C-alpha angles and dihedrals in degrees: 000000000000130000089201093057090054092051092047092050092047093049092047088055092046090234117182118257094252090059095046089050089048091054093048094048090052091046092054092056101044096093095046099048124086124238114261114273112243109180114243096355120113108204102138093112095049119115101243099161140336100211095260116147117186145120122260115254118259109294125234122213114007113241116256111255133173114252102206096192142294097317126117113295136168125186124188130179110202105312095339127094111220103170137025129176127174122159114241093237089061091048088055090053091054099256114156121197114161146100118310099255095048089050090051088060093049104039107012097155094050092051093047090050097052107025109114096004095113094045118026117212093229095060093095143330096277092050090052092046090052094047091051099040109031106133103183136029147169134211132208117187122179113183126226117301095358114142121199118197101191120068115261107230133200129179118192113190121199109216101236093194093059130078090205106120115254095233105162130170122199119191118191119183118187113194123221112297094000122145130199147131121239126195121193127189126190114193139163115232133190142051127268095032121207126208114270143149135241130207109180127180124187118187119192115190109195109189123202114311096359120143120207132179106198118190128176139176117195117201108160116158133257091258093063123084105203143200113182129180124189112183131181125199110195127193129195114327092349120142136199121187107197122198109179127178113193104196103149123144099216132062112295140189112192125188115190113180137171122191109201098202099157129069111260094014118150134204123182113186121192115180131179125183138179123198124190142165110015092322122145119209126178117186122189113190115183137175120188117196112210100149127073115259090009117154128212123178127179125194118177125178124176141178124207127197136182114346097335128133126220125180124187118193114186113191125187115181122183111193124215108273096031095116115179092022121151124208119178131165141177128186121182131172132193114211113208095174133044088218095060125095131216142172128192109189121185114197124185121183113184124181099165139065125226094047136116125229138161144161143197131190134176141167120195149125131270109296108257090212091058090049092047092050094051095043091049086061091059103269120135119237096258094051092044091051092050091052092050091050093047089052091048091053095034095101089077101030092059090053094062105104098212118071094209090056093048088054089047091056091051090049092052091049091049090051091052091050092048091059094059 
């Protein structure tokens, strides 16, 4: 890791002084900060970044992607932006949806104000590493009281042929009273993959009264060792409905957090995951209630095949002063192999009276009665099992706003089941 390389990269990108200073402050603390604590997941020996900061080389053919219409869309391959689409009527309303450096030229003060406010660089070593070494980014800014009917789509391709770390930062700022749906896809692209790492940070700033539907499907390849953080910061009466599908092939640590800072704020987190092969996935999903009458709900469903490992940690934390808060969570896992391993850990931390909280957790196999019912109607065992699993994971799949992506999730699940 080199301080000089950071300065050279920052200068080459013509980054403002505040951002270069931010990188250097994070760099100076990397060695002294601990790794994040993910209950019951041993990832301390994983290769989660070597301190390289660079652009990907020029890409060849652009990956095929489905253009679902004239709505907002951004496509990046590695560190390069290959497609942007933003309807003129949204441009007139002040919406910004572009790569990080273009956004810095358009709304520099807004980015400086909110960058790093949902996830501080001094939280842990991986947060500091990301702040110092992120090499590509995107920004979505929706001004006050703007409502967008069509889903806003982003596709971020990891260049599988490159060893350059996939260190991407996504900053989403929802103005007061704004409303929109956002769909994010992470995918590996390219033949002859080489081993690499990914450190991805998504910050969602939900200002007072804003309403956001955030959907994501993660499909990074087996060659990528990944840490991903998605963090929401919610002000008064703001709401984020999260629908997250973790369908990567490599080892993954995922940290999904919502900080309910404002009174009456609401976060609903739905997470599905599928682990196969010898893959290890650890998913921490946390809601912290700071505001009075704030509501945080967590629903996690996972499927495990072969010798894979999947850990769900559901954490509800009600801070002193958050009277009337509600924290509920449910984590359930389907085991499709007796050689797989799973943990479902409910954690409730309550520092206030006059609140409601609850949890549920279970690990089990496909219900024989469900299988018997379906097979008695003429379905073979494989088809019946697929239907049961789709139903089990359907709470998230149905929340994805684009039909083609819903079908893509089902296709990925079917492929995983077919390899058993």
